[in-house]
Each structure stands twice: as C-alpha cells, then as structure tokens.
FIKOLZA-1660 file (N, C-alpha, C; in steps of 0.1 Angstrom, whole numbers, plus 5000, padded with zeros to 4 digits):
% residues 204
   i   px   py   pz ch aa at
   1 9528 2983 2624  A  X  N
   1 9519 2971 2622  A  X CA
   1 9525 2962 2611  A  X  C
   2 9524 2949 2614  A  X  N
   2 9528 2939 2604  A  X CA
   2 9515 2930 2603  A  X  C
   3 9513 2925 2591  A  X  N
   3 9503 2916 2588  A  X CA
   3 9509 2902 2584  A  X  C
   4 9502 2892 2587  A  X  N
   4 9507 2878 2583  A  X CA
   4 9495 2869 2581  A  X  C
   5 9497 2859 2573  A  X  N
   5 9486 2849 2571  A  X CA
   5 9492 2836 2566  A  X  C
   6 9486 2825 2571  A  X  N
   6 9488 2812 2565  A  X CA
   6 9475 2806 2561  A  X  C
   7 9476 2797 2551  A  X  N
   7 9463 2791 2546  A  X CA
   7 9466 2776 2544  A  X  C
   8 9456 2768 2548  A  X  N
   8 9457 2753 2546  A  X CA
   8 9445 2749 2538  A  X  C
   9 9447 2744 2526  A  X  N
   9 9437 2739 2517  A  X CA
   9 9434 2724 2522  A  X  C
  10 9422 2721 2524  A  X  N
  10 9418 2708 2529  A  X CA
  10 9411 2699 2518  A  X  C
  11 9413 2686 2519  A  X  N
  11 9406 2677 2510  A  X CA
  11 9391 2679 2509  A  X  C
  12 9385 2676 2498  A  X  N
  12 9371 2678 2496  A  X CA
  12 9363 2670 2506  A  X  C
  13 9368 2659 2511  A  X  N
  13 9361 2650 2520  A  X CA
  13 9366 2652 2534  A  X  C
  14 9373 2663 2537  A  X  N
  14 9378 2665 2551  A  X CA
  14 9366 2666 2561  A  X  C
  15 9369 2661 2573  A  X  N
  15 9358 2662 2584  A  X CA
  15 9358 2676 2589  A  X  C
  16 9349 2684 2583  A  X  N
  16 9348 2698 2587  A  X CA
  16 9343 2700 2601  A  X  C
  17 9332 2693 2605  A  X  N
  17 9328 2695 2619  A  X CA
  17 9338 2692 2629  A  X  C
  18 9347 2682 2627  A  X  N
  18 9357 2679 2636  A  X CA
  18 9367 2690 2636  A  X  C
  19 9370 2696 2625  A  X  N
  19 9380 2707 2624  A  X CA
  19 9374 2719 2632  A  X  C
  20 9362 2722 2630  A  X  N
  20 9356 2733 2638  A  X CA
  20 9357 2731 2653  A  X  C
  21 9355 2719 2658  A  X  N
  21 9357 2716 2672  A  X CA
  21 9371 2717 2676  A  X  C
  22 9380 2713 2668  A  X  N
  22 9394 2714 2671  A  X CA
  22 9399 2729 2672  A  X  C
  23 9394 2737 2663  A  X  N
  23 9397 2751 2663  A  X CA
  23 9391 2758 2676  A  X  C
  24 9378 2754 2679  A  X  N
  24 9372 2760 2690  A  X CA
  24 9379 2757 2703  A  X  C
  25 9385 2746 2704  A  X  N
  25 9392 2742 2716  A  X CA
  25 9405 2749 2718  A  X  C
  26 9410 2755 2707  A  X  N
  26 9423 2762 2708  A  X CA
  26 9423 2777 2707  A  X  C
  27 9412 2783 2702  A  X  N
  27 9413 2797 2698  A  X CA
  27 9415 2806 2710  A  X  C
  28 9412 2802 2722  A  X  N
  28 9414 2811 2734  A  X CA
  28 9429 2813 2737  A  X  C
  29 9438 2805 2731  A  X  N
  29 9452 2806 2735  A  X CA
  29 9459 2819 2732  A  X  C
  30 9454 2826 2722  A  X  N
  30 9460 2839 2719  A  X CA
  30 9452 2851 2723  A  X  C
  31 9441 2849 2731  A  X  N
  31 9432 2860 2734  A  X CA
  31 9439 2870 2743  A  X  C
  32 9451 2867 2749  A  X  N
  32 9458 2877 2757  A  X CA
  32 9473 2878 2754  A  X  C
  33 9476 2875 2741  A  X  N
  33 9490 2875 2737  A  X CA
  33 9495 2890 2736  A  X  C
  34 9505 2893 2743  A  X  N
  34 9511 2907 2742  A  X CA
  34 9517 2909 2728  A  X  C
  35 9515 2920 2722  A  X  N
  35 9520 2923 2709  A  X CA
  35 9512 2920 2697  A  X  C
  36 9501 2912 2700  A  X  N
  36 9492 2908 2689  A  X CA
  36 9480 2918 2689  A  X  C
  37 9478 2924 2677  A  X  N
  37 9467 2933 2676  A  X CA
  37 9454 2925 2674  A  X  C
  38 9454 2916 2664  A  X  N
  38 9442 2907 2662  A  X CA
  38 9446 2895 2655  A  X  C
  39 9439 2884 2657  A  X  N
  39 9440 2872 2649  A  X CA
  39 9426 2868 2645  A  X  C
  40 9423 2867 2633  A  X  N
  40 9410 2862 2628  A  X CA
  40 9412 2848 2623  A  X  C
  41 9404 2839 2629  A  X  N
  41 9403 2825 2626  A  X CA
  41 9393 2824 2614  A  X  C
  42 9398 2820 2602  A  X  N
  42 9390 2821 2590  A  X CA
  42 9387 2807 2584  A  X  C
  43 9376 2806 2577  A  X  N
  43 9372 2793 2571  A  X CA
  43 9365 2796 2558  A  X  C
  44 9368 2788 2548  A  X  N
  44 9361 2788 2536  A  X CA
  44 9356 2774 2533  A  X  C
  45 9344 2773 2528  A  X  N
  45 9338 2760 2525  A  X CA
  45 9335 2759 2510  A  X  C
  46 9340 2748 2505  A  X  N
  46 9338 2746 2490  A  X CA
  46 9323 2747 2486  A  X  C
  47 9321 2756 2476  A  X  N
  47 9307 2758 2471  A  X CA
  47 9300 2769 2477  A  X  C
  48 9305 2775 2488  A  X  N
  48 9298 2786 2495  A  X CA
  48 9306 2799 2492  A  X  C
  49 9298 2809 2489  A  X  N
  49 9304 2823 2487  A  X CA
  49 9315 2822 2476  A  X  C
  50 9313 2813 2466  A  X  N
  50 9322 2813 2455  A  X CA
  50 9335 2806 2458  A  X  C
  51 9337 2799 2469  A  X  N
  51 9349 2793 2473  A  X CA
  51 9351 2780 2465  A  X  C
  52 9362 2778 2458  A  X  N
  52 9365 2765 2451  A  X CA
  52 9370 2754 2460  A  X  C
  53 9374 2758 2473  A  X  N
  53 9381 2748 2481  A  X CA
  53 9375 2749 2496  A  X  C
  54 9378 2739 2503  A  X  N
  54 9377 2740 2518  A  X CA
  54 9391 2745 2523  A  X  C
  55 9390 2755 2531  A  X  N
  55 9403 2761 2536  A  X CA
  55 9402 2767 2550  A  X  C
  56 9412 2764 2558  A  X  N
  56 9413 2770 2571  A  X CA
  56 9425 2780 2570  A  X  C
  57 9423 2791 2575  A  X  N
  57 9433 2802 2574  A  X CA
  57 9432 2811 2586  A  X  C
  58 9444 2817 2589  A  X  N
  58 9444 2827 2600  A  X CA
  58 9451 2840 2595  A  X  C
  59 9445 2851 2598  A  X  N
  59 9451 2864 2594  A  X CA
  59 9454 2872 2607  A  X  C
  60 9466 2878 2607  A  X  N
  60 9471 2885 2619  A  X CA
  60 9474 2899 2616  A  X  C
  61 9472 2908 2626  A  X  N
  61 9478 2921 2626  A  X CA
  61 9485 2923 2639  A  X  C
  62 9498 2926 2637  A  X  N
  62 9507 2926 2649  A  X CA
  62 9512 2940 2652  A  X  C
  63 9512 2943 2665  A  X  N
  63 9518 2956 2670  A  X CA
  63 9533 2955 2672  A  X  C
  64 9538 2943 2674  A  X  N
  64 9551 2941 2678  A  X CA
  64 9558 2930 2670  A  X  C
  65 9568 2933 2662  A  X  N
  65 9574 2922 2654  A  X CA
  65 9581 2911 2662  A  X  C
  66 9585 2915 2674  A  X  N
  66 9591 2904 2683  A  X CA
  66 9580 2894 2687  A  X  C
  67 9568 2899 2689  A  X  N
  67 9557 2890 2693  A  X CA
  67 9554 2880 2681  A  X  C
  68 9555 2885 2669  A  X  N
  68 9552 2877 2657  A  X CA
  68 9563 2866 2656  A  X  C
  69 9576 2871 2658  A  X  N
  69 9587 2861 2657  A  X CA
  69 9586 2851 2668  A  X  C
  70 9582 2855 2680  A  X  N
  70 9581 2845 2691  A  X CA
  70 9570 2835 2688  A  X  C
  71 9559 2840 2682  A  X  N
  71 9548 2831 2679  A  X CA
  71 9552 2821 2668  A  X  C
  72 9559 2825 2658  A  X  N
  72 9562 2817 2647  A  X CA
  72 9574 2807 2650  A  X  C
  73 9584 2812 2656  A  X  N
  73 9596 2803 2658  A  X CA
  73 9601 2801 2672  A  X  C
  74 9594 2808 2681  A  X  N
  74 9599 2807 2695  A  X CA
  74 9590 2799 2705  A  X  C
  75 9583 2790 2699  A  X  N
  75 9574 2782 2707  A  X CA
  75 9562 2789 2713  A  X  C
  76 9558 2800 2705  A  X  N
  76 9546 2808 2710  A  X CA
  76 9533 2803 2706  A  X  C
  77 9532 2792 2698  A  X  N
  77 9519 2787 2695  A  X CA
  77 9518 2781 2681  A  X  C
  78 9527 2786 2672  A  X  N
  78 9527 2781 2658  A  X CA
  78 9530 2766 2657  A  X  C
  79 9536 2761 2667  A  X  N
  79 9540 2746 2667  A  X CA
  79 9527 2738 2667  A  X  C
  80 9516 2743 2672  A  X  N
  80 9503 2735 2672  A  X CA
  80 9499 2734 2657  A  X  C
  81 9500 2744 2649  A  X  N
  81 9496 2743 2635  A  X CA
  81 9505 2733 2628  A  X  C
  82 9518 2734 2631  A  X  N
  82 9528 2724 2625  A  X CA
  82 9524 2710 2629  A  X  C
  83 9520 2708 2641  A  X  N
  83 9517 2694 2646  A  X CA
  83 9505 2689 2639  A  X  C
  84 9495 2697 2636  A  X  N
  84 9483 2692 2630  A  X CA
  84 9483 2692 2615  A  X  C
  85 9490 2702 2609  A  X  N
  85 9488 2704 2594  A  X CA
  85 9502 2703 2587  A  X  C
  86 9513 2702 2594  A  X  N
  86 9526 2705 2588  A  X CA
  86 9529 2719 2588  A  X  C
  87 9540 2723 2582  A  X  N
  87 9545 2737 2583  A  X CA
  87 9541 2745 2571  A  X  C
  88 9531 2753 2571  A  X  N
  88 9526 2761 2560  A  X CA
  88 9535 2773 2557  A  X  C
  89 9535 2778 2545  A  X  N
  89 9541 2790 2542  A  X CA
  89 9533 2802 2549  A  X  C
  90 9540 2811 2554  A  X  N
  90 9534 2823 2561  A  X CA
  90 9537 2835 2553  A  X  C
  91 9527 2841 2547  A  X  N
  91 9529 2854 2540  A  X CA
  91 9530 2865 2551  A  X  C
  92 9538 2875 2547  A  X  N
  92 9540 2887 2556  A  X CA
  92 9540 2900 2548  A  X  C
  93 9533 2910 2554  A  X  N
  93 9532 2923 2547  A  X CA
  93 9535 2934 2557  A  X  C
  94 9541 2945 2552  A  X  N
  94 9543 2957 2561  A  X CA
  94 9530 2965 2561  A  X  C
  95 9526 2969 2573  A  X  N
  95 9514 2977 2574  A  X CA
  95 9515 2991 2568  A  X  C
  96 9504 2995 2561  A  X  N
  96 9503 3008 2555  A  X CA
  96 9492 3016 2562  A  X  C
  97 9481 3010 2565  A  X  N
  97 9470 3017 2572  A  X CA
  97 9461 3007 2579  A  X  C
  98 9455 3012 2589  A  X  N
  98 9445 3004 2596  A  X CA
  98 9434 3013 2601  A  X  C
  99 9422 3010 2599  A  X  N
  99 9411 3019 2603  A  X CA
  99 9400 3011 2610  A  X  C
 100 9395 3017 2621  A  X  N
 100 9383 3011 2627  A  X CA
 100 9371 3016 2620  A  X  C
 101 9361 3007 2620  A  X  N
 101 9348 3010 2613  A  X CA
 101 9337 3012 2624  A  X  C
 102 9325 3016 2619  A  X  N
 102 9314 3018 2628  A  X CA
 102 9310 3006 2636  A  X  C
 103 9313 2994 2631  A  X  N
 103 9309 2981 2637  A  X CA
 103 9320 2976 2646  A  X  C
 104 9330 2984 2650  A  X  N
 104 9341 2979 2658  A  X CA
 104 9336 2973 2671  A  X  C
 105 9326 2977 2677  A  X  N
 105 9321 2972 2689  A  X CA
 105 9313 2959 2688  A  X  C
 106 9312 2953 2676  A  X  N
 106 9305 2941 2674  A  X CA
 106 9315 2929 2673  A  X  C
 107 9309 2917 2672  A  X  N
 107 9318 2905 2669  A  X CA
 107 9317 2903 2654  A  X  C
 108 9328 2904 2647  A  X  N
 108 9327 2902 2632  A  X CA
 108 9324 2887 2629  A  X  C
 109 9316 2885 2619  A  X  N
 109 9312 2872 2614  A  X CA
 109 9318 2868 2601  A  X  C
 110 9323 2878 2594  A  X  N
 110 9328 2876 2580  A  X CA
 110 9340 2884 2578  A  X  C
 111 9348 2880 2568  A  X  N
 111 9360 2888 2564  A  X CA
 111 9362 2887 2549  A  X  C
 112 9369 2897 2543  A  X  N
 112 9373 2896 2529  A  X CA
 112 9387 2900 2528  A  X  C
 113 9393 2894 2518  A  X  N
 113 9407 2897 2515  A  X CA
 113 9409 2899 2500  A  X  C
 114 9415 2910 2496  A  X  N
 114 9418 2913 2482  A  X CA
 114 9433 2915 2480  A  X  C
 115 9438 2908 2471  A  X  N
 115 9452 2909 2467  A  X CA
 115 9454 2916 2454  A  X  C
 116 9463 2926 2454  A  X  N
 116 9464 2935 2442  A  X CA
 116 9479 2936 2439  A  X  C
 117 9483 2932 2427  A  X  N
 117 9497 2933 2422  A  X CA
 117 9499 2948 2418  A  X  C
 118 9511 2953 2423  A  X  N
 118 9514 2967 2419  A  X CA
 118 9524 2966 2407  A  X  C
 119 9519 2968 2395  A  X  N
 119 9528 2966 2383  A  X CA
 119 9538 2978 2382  A  X  C
 120 9549 2975 2375  A  X  N
 120 9558 2986 2373  A  X CA
 120 9551 2998 2366  A  X  C
 121 9553 3010 2371  A  X  N
 121 9546 3021 2365  A  X CA
 121 9556 3032 2359  A  X  C
 122 9551 3039 2349  A  X  N
 122 9559 3050 2344  A  X CA
 122 9560 3061 2354  A  X  C
 123 9570 3068 2354  A  X  N
 123 9572 3079 2363  A  X CA
 123 9575 3092 2355  A  X  C
 124 9565 3097 2349  A  X  N
 124 9567 3108 2338  A  X CA
 124 9575 3120 2343  A  X  C
 125 9574 3123 2356  A  X  N
 125 9581 3135 2361  A  X CA
 125 9595 3131 2367  A  X  C
 126 9598 3118 2366  A  X  N
 126 9611 3113 2371  A  X CA
 126 9613 3117 2386  A  X  C
 127 9603 3116 2394  A  X  N
 127 9604 3119 2408  A  X CA
 127 9606 3106 2416  A  X  C
 128 9602 3095 2411  A  X  N
 128 9602 3082 2418  A  X CA
 128 9590 3081 2428  A  X  C
 129 9580 3090 2426  A  X  N
 129 9569 3090 2436  A  X CA
 129 9556 3084 2430  A  X  C
 130 9557 3078 2419  A  X  N
 130 9544 3072 2413  A  X CA
 130 9539 3062 2422  A  X  C
 131 9548 3054 2429  A  X  N
 131 9543 3044 2438  A  X CA
 131 9536 3050 2450  A  X  C
 132 9542 3061 2455  A  X  N
 132 9535 3067 2467  A  X CA
 132 9522 3072 2463  A  X  C
 133 9520 3078 2451  A  X  N
 133 9507 3083 2447  A  X CA
 133 9497 3071 2446  A  X  C
 134 9501 3060 2441  A  X  N
 134 9492 3048 2440  A  X CA
 134 9488 3043 2454  A  X  C
 135 9498 3043 2463  A  X  N
 135 9495 3038 2477  A  X CA
 135 9485 3048 2483  A  X  C
 136 9487 3060 2482  A  X  N
 136 9478 3070 2488  A  X CA
 136 9464 3068 2482  A  X  C
 137 9462 3066 2470  A  X  N
 137 9449 3063 2464  A  X CA
 137 9443 3051 2470  A  X  C
 138 9451 3040 2473  A  X  N
 138 9445 3028 2479  A  X CA
 138 9441 3031 2493  A  X  C
 139 9449 3039 2500  A  X  N
 139 9445 3043 2514  A  X CA
 139 9432 3051 2515  A  X  C
 140 9431 3060 2505  A  X  N
 140 9419 3068 2504  A  X CA
 140 9407 3059 2502  A  X  C
 141 9408 3049 2493  A  X  N
 141 9397 3040 2490  A  X CA
 141 9394 3032 2503  A  X  C
 142 9405 3028 2510  A  X  N
 142 9402 3021 2523  A  X CA
 142 9395 3029 2533  A  X  C
 143 9398 3042 2534  A  X  N
 143 9391 3051 2543  A  X CA
 143 9376 3052 2540  A  X  C
 144 9373 3053 2527  A  X  N
 144 9359 3053 2522  A  X CA
 144 9352 3041 2526  A  X  C
 145 9359 3029 2524  A  X  N
 145 9353 3016 2527  A  X CA
 145 9350 3015 2542  A  X  C
 146 9360 3020 2550  A  X  N
 146 9359 3019 2565  A  X CA
 146 9347 3027 2571  A  X  C
 147 9342 3036 2563  A  X  N
 147 9330 3044 2568  A  X CA
 147 9317 3036 2567  A  X  C
 148 9317 3025 2560  A  X  N
 148 9305 3017 2559  A  X CA
 148 9301 3012 2573  A  X  C
 149 9288 3012 2575  A  X  N
 149 9283 3009 2589  A  X CA
 149 9285 2994 2593  A  X  C
 150 9288 2985 2584  A  X  N
 150 9290 2971 2587  A  X CA
 150 9305 2967 2588  A  X  C
 151 9314 2977 2587  A  X  N
 151 9328 2974 2588  A  X CA
 151 9333 2975 2602  A  X  C
 152 9340 2964 2606  A  X  N
 152 9346 2964 2620  A  X CA
 152 9360 2969 2619  A  X  C
 153 9369 2964 2610  A  X  N
 153 9382 2969 2609  A  X CA
 153 9386 2967 2594  A  X  C
 154 9394 2977 2589  A  X  N
 154 9399 2976 2575  A  X CA
 154 9414 2979 2576  A  X  C
 155 9422 2970 2569  A  X  N
 155 9437 2972 2569  A  X CA
 155 9442 2970 2555  A  X  C
 156 9453 2977 2553  A  X  N
 156 9460 2977 2540  A  X CA
 156 9475 2975 2544  A  X  C
 157 9482 2965 2536  A  X  N
 157 9496 2962 2539  A  X CA
 157 9502 2958 2525  A  X  C
 158 9516 2958 2525  A  X  N
 158 9523 2956 2512  A  X CA
 158 9534 2946 2514  A  X  C
 159 9535 2937 2504  A  X  N
 159 9546 2928 2503  A  X CA
 159 9556 2934 2493  A  X  C
 160 9568 2938 2498  A  X  N
 160 9577 2945 2489  A  X CA
 160 9586 2936 2482  A  X  C
 161 9585 2923 2484  A  X  N
 161 9593 2913 2476  A  X CA
 161 9585 2911 2462  A  X  C
 162 9572 2909 2463  A  X  N
 162 9564 2907 2451  A  X CA
 162 9556 2919 2447  A  X  C
 163 9558 2930 2455  A  X  N
 163 9550 2942 2452  A  X CA
 163 9535 2939 2450  A  X  C
 164 9530 2935 2461  A  X  N
 164 9516 2931 2462  A  X CA
 164 9509 2937 2474  A  X  C
 165 9497 2943 2472  A  X  N
 165 9490 2948 2483  A  X CA
 165 9480 2938 2488  A  X  C
 166 9477 2938 2501  A  X  N
 166 9466 2930 2507  A  X CA
 166 9456 2940 2514  A  X  C
 167 9444 2939 2511  A  X  N
 167 9433 2946 2518  A  X CA
 167 9425 2936 2525  A  X  C
 168 9425 2937 2538  A  X  N
 168 9417 2928 2547  A  X CA
 168 9407 2936 2555  A  X  C
 169 9395 2931 2554  A  X  N
 169 9383 2937 2561  A  X CA
 169 9375 2927 2569  A  X  C
 170 9373 2931 2581  A  X  N
 170 9363 2924 2590  A  X CA
 170 9350 2930 2589  A  X  C
 171 9339 2922 2587  A  X  N
 171 9326 2926 2585  A  X CA
 171 9317 2921 2596  A  X  C
 172 9307 2929 2600  A  X  N
 172 9298 2926 2611  A  X CA
 172 9291 2913 2608  A  X  C
 173 9285 2911 2597  A  X  N
 173 9277 2899 2594  A  X CA
 173 9281 2891 2582  A  X  C
 174 9282 2898 2571  A  X  N
 174 9286 2891 2558  A  X CA
 174 9293 2901 2549  A  X  C
 175 9300 2895 2539  A  X  N
 175 9307 2904 2530  A  X CA
 175 9297 2908 2519  A  X  C
 176 9295 2922 2517  A  X  N
 176 9285 2926 2508  A  X CA
 176 9288 2922 2494  A  X  C
 177 9277 2920 2486  A  X  N
 177 9279 2915 2472  A  X CA
 177 9287 2924 2463  A  X  C
 178 9288 2937 2467  A  X  N
 178 9295 2946 2458  A  X CA
 178 9310 2946 2460  A  X  C
 179 9315 2937 2469  A  X  N
 179 9330 2936 2471  A  X CA
 179 9335 2925 2461  A  X  C
 180 9339 2930 2450  A  X  N
 180 9343 2921 2439  A  X CA
 180 9358 2918 2440  A  X  C
 181 9362 2907 2434  A  X  N
 181 9376 2903 2434  A  X CA
 181 9382 2900 2447  A  X  C
 182 9374 2895 2456  A  X  N
 182 9379 2892 2470  A  X CA
 182 9376 2877 2473  A  X  C
 183 9385 2872 2482  A  X  N
 183 9381 2859 2489  A  X CA
 183 9372 2863 2501  A  X  C
 184 9362 2854 2503  A  X  N
 184 9352 2857 2514  A  X CA
 184 9354 2846 2524  A  X  C
 185 9354 2850 2536  A  X  N
 185 9356 2840 2547  A  X CA
 185 9345 2841 2558  A  X  C
 186 9343 2830 2564  A  X  N
 186 9336 2830 2577  A  X CA
 186 9346 2832 2588  A  X  C
 187 9343 2841 2598  A  X  N
 187 9352 2843 2609  A  X CA
 187 9347 2834 2620  A  X  C
 188 9355 2824 2624  A  X  N
 188 9351 2815 2635  A  X CA
 188 9353 2821 2648  A  X  C
 189 9364 2830 2649  A  X  N
 189 9367 2836 2662  A  X CA
 189 9376 2848 2659  A  X  C
 190 9376 2858 2668  A  X  N
 190 9385 2869 2667  A  X CA
 190 9392 2870 2681  A  X  C
 191 9405 2868 2681  A  X  N
 191 9413 2871 2692  A  X CA
 191 9419 2885 2690  A  X  C
 192 9416 2894 2699  A  X  N
 192 9420 2908 2697  A  X CA
 192 9426 2915 2709  A  X  C
 193 9437 2909 2715  A  X  N
 193 9442 2915 2727  A  X CA
 193 9447 2929 2726  A  X  C
 194 9453 2932 2714  A  X  N
 194 9458 2946 2712  A  X CA
 194 9451 2954 2702  A  X  C
 195 9438 2951 2700  A  X  N
 195 9431 2958 2690  A  X CA
 195 9431 2974 2692  A  X  C
 196 9430 2978 2704  A  X  N
 196 9430 2992 2707  A  X CA
 196 9443 2999 2704  A  X  C
 197 9454 2991 2704  A  X  N
 197 9467 2996 2702  A  X CA
 197 9471 2997 2688  A  X  C
 198 9464 2991 2679  A  X  N
 198 9467 2992 2665  A  X CA
 198 9466 3006 2660  A  X  C
 199 9477 3012 2654  A  X  N
 199 9476 3026 2650  A  X CA
 199 9465 3028 2640  A  X  C
 200 9457 3038 2643  A  X  N
 200 9445 3041 2635  A  X CA
 200 9449 3051 2624  A  X  C
 201 9447 3048 2611  A  X  N
 201 9450 3057 2601  A  X CA
 201 9462 3052 2593  A  X  C
 202 9468 3062 2585  A  X  N
 202 9480 3059 2577  A  X CA
 202 9492 3057 2587  A  X  C
 203 9501 3048 2583  A  X  N
 203 9511 3045 2593  A  X CA
 203 9525 3052 2591  A  X  C
 204 9524 3063 2585  A  X  N
 204 9536 3072 2584  A  X CA
 204 9532 3086 2582  A  X  C
% end
C-alpha cells in the first residue's frame, strides 16, 4: 500500500459553493480506477473545526504503485487538478498498516489526519531496532483506534525522507473531540474501487 496527498489552500474569499459543484461534477471519474484502494475528497473551511484556512485536499491509498504513477504523470486524471489549480506538491508515504473499522459499511462524512515526526532515538542495546519498536507501538495504537464503532478505515504510513508518520482515519459522521493534534476534514466523496483489496493489518 502507498499513501499520497495533495493540498490546495484557497483564498479567504474563494467561491466555495462553486468549488463544491466543480468537485461533485468530477468525483465519479476515479470510482472504478484499477489499482486505487480509496480516494477521499476532503475539504476544510476557515473557522470550522479549528481550521485556519479554506482548503481542498485529496488523500489516496493505493494498491498498485503503477496505478499511482499513471494517475500522476500518465494522463490518468491529475491533469485536471493541474488545469484548475496549478501543479501542487504531492506527498507520498509507504504503507505500514491499514485496518477496517466497524463503520466500514457506511459512507464516511469526516476524516482526520495526524502527522508525527520520528525524532532520532537512542538505541541502548545497539540493535538498530528502536525504530521498529516505535512503529509497532504506533500500529498497536492504530488497532485500538480502529475498534471504535464510528471508524470506517484507519491507516498508518511513513515518509522515510523526512521520517514522518501519517495517521489517516475516516469517520462515520464526525471526528470525535478527543482526537487531539489532528487536522479535521469534511469528506465530500469517497471513491473506493479497491477498498476490499487493501491489505488489512500490518503490512509485513
């Protein structure tokens, strides 16, 4: 599994109703894309749920790296984003775990994203395994979170250039108040052609 995301910060006076209509007209285009696990069309509105900005964003979980490459640079759909917004930076993470929650059968209305920097750690036993221990702790915490009745899908991935973890969770209705240190999004639409094929559990 691979995860990716791009984010477009919008001016404070941007025509948000027009943007919602534009997104709604296009979101069906990836509903049957081979190799895509899921794509969440995300929106943050300035002043709501603690957001300081208006932002349109998309978060992807991929089953096939070739499908991601085709989408981004092979004329597979990313050109529409470039045409409307210019070419945004696309973050990419290697998948560590993905878990289905009790609300998997529902349509998620909200999402949360938490970014965590993995600082250099001491390795007192000189085994080089301190990182593996920390990652397993994060996966255990993800598994506990995924048991909550309002969780649709929970995923954990790592950027090994900046050594940063991303935890992405789709929620049935809203992001609970106890989820601190996260960005909170409205989910406008979920394309999930390969949701059932996403490996469930730890990915090694």
